[in-house]
N, C-alpha and C positions, 0 to 999 in steps of 0.2 A: 717116345722112341720113334725115330724116323723109319719109314717103310719104303721099300723099293717097288716102284710100279713101272713096268716096261723099261727097266734100266735107268730110270730117273730117280735121283734122290729127292725125297720130300722132306719138308720141315714142319714140325708142329708149331702152330702159332695160336695163342689164346688172345681173344679180344675181350677185355673187361667191359661189360655193359652196365654194371651196377655195383656200387660199393657204399656201405654205410656201417656205422657202429650201432649195435643194438644194446641199449643200456639195461642190464639185468644182473643183479648180484648173484654170483654162483661161486662154488669152490672149485679150485684147480689143484691137482696133485702133481708135484714135481719130484724128481729123483735126483739126489746129490751123487757125488763121486763114490760114496761108500754103499750106495744102493738103498739108502733110507728115503722114505717118502715124506715129503713135507706138504702140508695143506695150507693153501692161502686163498683169501677172498679176492675175487676179481669183480669189477663193477660193470664190465661190458665185454662183448665179443664182437669180432669183426666179421662182416658178411660180404662176400664177393660173388657175383654171378658172372660167369665167363662163358664164351662160346668158343669151341674148338674150330678154328678156321684151317681147313686142310687145302693143300695144293697138290697137284699131281696130274694124272691123266684125266683130261676133261672131255675127250672125244667119245668116251663110253656113255651111251645114252641110258645105261642101266641105272645110274645114280641120278 
């Protein structure tokens, strides 16, 4: 969600610094339109490491 600092609109930007697939068998539960849960086996999950890069007031020496 954008924040306003000193009357300036800021924008959230994420920088992905790492992405990989971790191979590991595990169960995932999904829900259908009727509300029933279905269990299925997944072989991997995706891992993503991101940095929140913010822009805005840079004159404040507090940060």
